[in-house]
C-alpha positions as CSV (number, residue, x, y, z in Angstrom):
1,X,75.9,-82.8,-104.1
2,X,72.6,-81.0,-103.4
3,X,71.5,-81.5,-106.9
4,X,72.0,-85.3,-106.6
5,X,69.8,-85.4,-103.5
6,X,67.0,-83.5,-105.2
7,X,67.2,-85.5,-108.4
8,X,66.9,-88.8,-106.5
9,X,63.7,-87.6,-104.8
10,X,62.1,-86.6,-108.1
11,X,62.9,-90.0,-109.6
12,X,61.3,-91.7,-106.6
13,X,57.9,-90.4,-107.5
14,X,56.4,-93.6,-108.9
15,X,52.9,-94.9,-108.5
16,X,52.5,-97.2,-105.5
17,X,50.0,-100.0,-105.4
18,X,48.0,-100.0,-102.2
19,X,46.3,-103.2,-101.2
20,X,42.9,-102.2,-99.6
21,X,41.6,-105.7,-99.2
22,X,42.1,-105.7,-95.4
23,X,40.4,-102.3,-95.1
24,X,37.4,-103.5,-97.0
25,X,37.2,-106.6,-94.8
26,X,37.1,-104.4,-91.7
27,X,34.4,-102.1,-93.3
28,X,32.2,-105.1,-94.1
29,X,32.6,-106.5,-90.6
30,X,31.6,-103.1,-89.2
31,X,28.7,-102.8,-91.5
32,X,27.4,-106.2,-90.6
33,X,27.8,-105.5,-86.9
34,X,25.9,-102.2,-87.1
35,X,23.1,-103.8,-89.1
36,X,22.7,-106.6,-86.5
37,X,22.6,-104.2,-83.6
38,X,20.2,-101.7,-85.3
39,X,16.8,-101.5,-83.7
40,X,14.0,-100.2,-86.0
41,X,11.6,-99.7,-83.1
42,X,11.0,-96.4,-81.4
43,X,9.9,-98.2,-78.2
44,X,12.1,-97.5,-75.2
45,X,10.9,-99.5,-72.2
46,X,12.1,-99.8,-68.6
47,X,10.4,-102.9,-67.1
48,X,9.3,-102.4,-63.6
49,X,10.6,-104.5,-60.7
50,X,9.2,-108.0,-60.2
51,X,7.9,-108.5,-63.7
52,X,9.0,-111.6,-65.5
53,X,8.1,-111.3,-69.2
54,X,6.6,-114.3,-71.0
55,X,8.6,-115.7,-73.9
56,X,7.7,-115.4,-77.5
57,X,9.0,-116.2,-81.0
58,X,7.4,-113.1,-82.5
59,X,9.8,-110.8,-84.3
60,X,7.5,-107.8,-84.7
61,X,8.7,-104.7,-83.1
62,X,6.6,-102.4,-80.9
63,X,6.0,-98.7,-81.3
64,X,6.0,-96.0,-78.7
65,X,2.6,-95.8,-77.0
66,X,1.1,-95.7,-73.5
67,X,2.8,-98.4,-71.4
68,X,0.7,-100.3,-68.8
69,X,2.7,-102.6,-66.5
70,X,1.3,-105.1,-63.9
71,X,3.7,-106.9,-61.6
72,X,3.3,-110.2,-60.0
73,X,2.2,-108.4,-56.8
74,X,-0.4,-106.6,-58.9
75,X,1.4,-103.3,-58.7
76,X,0.2,-101.0,-61.5
77,X,2.3,-98.6,-63.5
78,X,1.5,-96.3,-66.4
79,X,4.5,-94.9,-68.3
80,X,6.9,-96.0,-65.6
81,X,4.9,-94.2,-62.8
82,X,3.4,-96.3,-60.2
83,X,-0.3,-95.5,-59.8
84,X,-1.3,-98.0,-57.2
85,X,-2.2,-101.7,-56.7
86,X,-4.9,-103.7,-58.2
87,X,-7.4,-105.0,-55.6
88,X,-6.9,-108.6,-54.4
89,X,-10.2,-109.6,-56.1
90,X,-11.5,-107.6,-59.0
91,X,-15.2,-108.2,-59.1
92,X,-16.1,-105.5,-61.7
93,X,-15.1,-105.6,-65.3
94,X,-13.6,-102.1,-65.1
95,X,-10.6,-101.3,-63.0
96,X,-11.4,-97.7,-61.8
97,X,-7.8,-96.8,-60.9
98,X,-6.5,-97.8,-64.3
99,X,-9.5,-96.2,-66.1
100,X,-9.0,-92.8,-64.5
101,X,-5.2,-92.8,-65.1
102,X,-5.7,-93.8,-68.8
103,X,-8.3,-91.1,-69.4
104,X,-5.9,-88.5,-68.0
105,X,-3.1,-89.9,-70.3
106,X,-5.5,-89.7,-73.3
107,X,-6.3,-86.1,-72.5
108,X,-2.5,-85.3,-72.3
109,X,-2.0,-87.0,-75.7
110,X,-4.9,-85.1,-77.3
111,X,-3.4,-81.8,-76.1
112,X,0.0,-82.7,-77.4
113,X,-1.5,-83.7,-80.8
114,X,-3.3,-80.4,-81.0
115,X,-0.1,-78.5,-80.3
116,X,1.7,-80.5,-83.0
117,X,-1.1,-79.7,-85.5
118,X,-0.8,-76.0,-84.8
119,X,3.0,-75.9,-85.2
120,X,3.5,-78.5,-87.9
121,X,5.3,-76.7,-90.8
122,X,7.5,-79.1,-92.6
123,X,7.3,-82.8,-93.7
124,X,9.2,-84.0,-90.6
125,X,6.7,-82.4,-88.3
126,X,3.8,-83.8,-90.3
127,X,5.3,-87.3,-90.2
128,X,5.7,-87.0,-86.4
129,X,2.1,-85.9,-86.2
130,X,0.9,-88.8,-88.3
131,X,2.8,-91.2,-86.1
132,X,1.3,-89.7,-82.9
133,X,-2.2,-89.9,-84.3
134,X,-1.7,-93.6,-85.4
135,X,-0.4,-94.5,-81.9
136,X,-3.0,-92.5,-80.0
137,X,-5.4,-95.4,-79.5
138,X,-2.6,-98.0,-78.8
139,X,-1.5,-99.3,-75.4
140,X,1.6,-101.5,-74.7
141,X,0.8,-104.1,-72.0
142,X,3.6,-105.5,-69.9
143,X,2.4,-108.2,-67.5
144,X,4.1,-110.7,-65.3
145,X,3.8,-114.2,-66.8
146,X,2.4,-115.6,-63.5
147,X,-0.7,-113.5,-63.5
148,X,-3.9,-115.2,-64.5
149,X,-5.7,-114.4,-67.8
150,X,-8.6,-112.8,-65.9
151,X,-6.3,-109.9,-64.9
152,X,-5.1,-109.4,-68.5
153,X,-8.7,-109.5,-69.7
154,X,-9.8,-106.8,-67.3
155,X,-6.8,-104.6,-68.0
156,X,-7.6,-104.9,-71.7
157,X,-11.3,-104.1,-71.2
158,X,-10.5,-101.1,-69.0
159,X,-8.0,-99.8,-71.5
160,X,-10.6,-100.1,-74.3
161,X,-13.2,-98.3,-72.3
162,X,-10.7,-95.5,-71.6
163,X,-10.1,-94.9,-75.3
164,X,-7.2,-97.3,-76.0
165,X,-8.8,-100.2,-78.0
166,X,-5.5,-101.3,-79.7
167,X,-3.2,-103.5,-77.7
168,X,0.5,-104.6,-78.1
169,X,1.9,-107.2,-75.7
170,X,5.5,-106.7,-74.7
171,X,7.2,-110.0,-74.3
172,X,10.7,-111.5,-74.1
173,X,11.9,-112.4,-77.6
174,X,13.5,-115.8,-78.2
175,X,14.7,-115.5,-81.8
């Protein structure tokens, strides 16, 4: 009786056809979902309170750089740290508060780049160093859409004077 049982098991070893169509469907759906949700930008931004971003149809992504934010109440932030408030009327071309804060930020970035240059050993480190150097002169500007152009112009002018002549405007995407 035992022999019969073992013999039936050995005869049951036949090739089974497995239908993997549904598995492939699931994998394709997961792949499409992951590609749609992938963000190629290294920019991580926390918008300060009371800032309503203007709308745009641009699909270009920003890169990590110094972030200057100005709220509707003219509060001023650099890299998510409030540094003060713009004067009610800005008569000069240069905003002194912003200029000094950006100069300090530029010095910090220069020191960080020097440290990377001294310790860069492999290609990954050299790539990070090249990215830092490319973004050294760039500033991301986040402004409330209700502010007049004059404020934007003075923020841009002050940033350029402080050593950040390249600008990227952060807006709300509608695409």
